[in-house]
C-alpha positions in Angstrom: -21.3 -22.7 -51.2 -19.7 -21.7 -47.9 -17.7 -18.5 -47.7 -14.5 -18.4 -45.8 -14.1 -15.9 -43.0 -11.4 -13.6 -44.5 -10.0 -10.8 -42.4 -9.4 -7.7 -44.5 -7.0 -5.1 -43.4 -8.6 -1.9 -42.1 -8.5 1.0 -44.5 -6.6 3.9 -43.1 -8.1 7.3 -43.2 -6.7 9.8 -45.7 -6.0 13.5 -45.1 -4.8 16.1 -47.5 -1.2 17.2 -47.0 -0.6 20.8 -48.3 2.6 21.4 -50.1 4.7 24.5 -49.4 5.5 25.0 -53.0 1.9 25.7 -53.9 1.4 22.4 -55.6 -2.1 20.8 -55.2 -2.5 18.9 -51.9 -1.7 15.2 -51.9 -3.6 12.5 -50.0 -1.6 10.9 -47.1 -2.6 7.8 -45.2 -2.5 8.1 -41.4 -3.5 6.0 -38.4 -6.1 7.8 -36.3 -4.6 6.4 -33.0 -1.7 8.9 -33.5 -3.8 12.0 -33.8 -3.7 12.9 -30.1 -0.3 11.2 -29.3 2.7 13.2 -28.2 5.2 10.4 -28.5 5.5 7.3 -30.6 8.2 4.6 -31.2 9.0 2.5 -34.2 9.8 -1.1 -34.0 12.0 -2.5 -36.8 10.4 -5.6 -38.3 12.4 -8.1 -40.3 11.1 -8.6 -43.8 9.3 -11.9 -44.0 10.4 -12.3 -47.7 14.0 -12.5 -46.7 13.4 -15.5 -44.5 12.3 -17.6 -47.4 15.1 -19.7 -49.1 15.5 -18.2 -52.5 17.5 -20.0 -55.2 20.1 -18.1 -57.1 23.3 -18.6 -59.1 26.7 -17.7 -57.7 30.1 -18.2 -59.4 33.4 -19.2 -57.9 36.5 -17.9 -59.6 39.5 -20.1 -59.1 42.3 -17.6 -58.4 45.0 -20.0 -59.5 43.9 -20.7 -63.1 41.1 -18.1 -63.7 38.4 -20.7 -64.4 34.8 -19.8 -63.4 32.4 -22.4 -61.9 28.7 -21.5 -61.7 26.7 -22.9 -58.8 23.0 -22.8 -58.0 22.4 -22.5 -54.2 19.8 -21.3 -51.7 20.1 -18.3 -49.4 20.0 -20.6 -46.4 23.0 -22.7 -47.7 26.3 -22.2 -45.9 29.7 -21.5 -47.2 30.6 -25.1 -46.3 27.9 -26.3 -48.7 29.2 -24.0 -51.4 32.7 -25.4 -51.0 31.3 -29.0 -51.3 29.4 -28.1 -54.4 32.5 -26.4 -55.9 34.7 -29.4 -55.1 32.2 -31.8 -56.8 32.7 -29.8 -60.0 36.5 -29.3 -59.5 37.8 -32.3 -57.5 41.4 -31.4 -58.5 41.3 -28.6 -56.0 41.0 -30.7 -52.8 42.8 -29.5 -49.8 42.4 -26.2 -48.1 39.8 -24.2 -50.1 39.6 -20.6 -48.9 37.0 -18.4 -50.3 36.6 -14.6 -50.3 33.5 -12.5 -50.9 33.6 -8.8 -51.3 37.3 -8.8 -50.5 36.8 -10.6 -47.1 37.5 -14.2 -46.2 34.3 -16.2 -45.4 33.9 -19.0 -42.9 32.2 -22.3 -43.5 29.5 -21.8 -41.0 28.2 -18.6 -42.5 25.0 -18.7 -44.6 24.7 -16.9 -47.9 21.8 -14.9 -46.7 23.8 -13.8 -43.6 26.5 -12.5 -45.9 24.0 -10.7 -48.1 24.9 -12.7 -51.2 22.7 -11.9 -54.2 22.1 -13.5 -57.5 25.2 -13.4 -59.7 27.7 -12.9 -56.8 31.3 -14.0 -57.3 33.5 -15.8 -54.7 37.2 -16.0 -55.3 39.4 -18.9 -54.1 42.8 -18.0 -52.6 45.7 -19.8 -50.9 47.1 -19.0 -47.5 50.8 -19.0 -47.0 52.0 -20.9 -43.9 54.8 -19.4 -42.0 55.7 -16.7 -39.5 
């Protein structure tokens, strides 16, 4: 049986951090390359989990009649896709379908992940008045 060459992460050394309050010292992981460093900089790394398309349920509340329509979407889906899915379930609302999320109007090109939409979020339909 052949064994795969698996790279394991290096174990970081541990040092005891003494507490000012007199509590027993606690072990703290550290990287030895920083022991003699005078400066360091941090680089923000995007969470790889958030790039995966996760499925969740959002609801659309029709502001005109108070009916709620649940939809199952992915975080990579756009507001345009949400509108299409909503109109498939409620074809009587064709025309200008404006949606708001967290009190702000959303645009068709924005993705749900971009807007920070989580499972159970609610979108509300509204109508714009034309005029001056």
